[in-house]
N, C-alpha and C positions, 0 to 999 in steps of 0.2 A: 488367642486364648492361652497358648502355652506361656507366653510372656507374663500374663496376669497371674496365673495359678502357680507358676514355677517358683515365684518368690516366697510363697507360703510354705512349701513342702521340702525344698531342697536347699542345702547350704550354698553360699554364694560362689565358692570355688568350683563346685561341681556344676552348678547352674550355668556359670559363665562358659565353662568348657563345653558342656552339652549343647547350649544354645549356639555357640560358635561353630561347633562341628555340624549341627543341623543346618545352619545357615550356609555353610560351605558346601555341604552335600546337595542342598537344594539349588544352589547356583551352578554347580557342576552338572546336575541333572537337567537344569533348564538350558544349558548350553549344548549338551550332548544329545538331547532328545530329538531336535530337528534333523541332525545328521544321521542318527540311527533310523529315523522314520524314512528318510530318503533312501538310505542304503538298503534297508529291508524291503522297501516298496519296489526297488529295481529288481530284486531277486524274485519276489512273488507278491501278488496283490494282497494276499491275506497275511503275509508274514508279520507286518508291524502289529496287527491286532493280536495275533497269537503271542508275540513277544511281550506286549504290554499286559496281556491277560495273565501270562505265566509270571511276570514280574509282580503283579498285584497279589497273586496267590502266595508267592515266596515271601513278600513283605508281610502278608497277613499271618503266615505260619511263624515267621521270625518274631513278630510282635507278640504272638501267643506264647512262644518259648521264652522270650526275654522279659516279659512282664511279670512282676511279682504277684504271687497269689495273695489276695486279701480276703480274710475271713471277717465277716460281720456278725455281730451278736444281735440276734433278733429278740 
């Protein structure tokens, strides 16, 4: 969905950089997640679940902080 709607709202230089960085971050996350899961599972059975829950909360808060505020006229 990002690829479809990004072309309409964002200039091509910014769009190319942002989509490239997002793709790189997802590949790094896809590679490191299994290693983190095994490492944390060896420490404690519930550690991976807490780690990913906290990561989700941090990502949610970061998206709220970094997203622009859009006012709509009703």
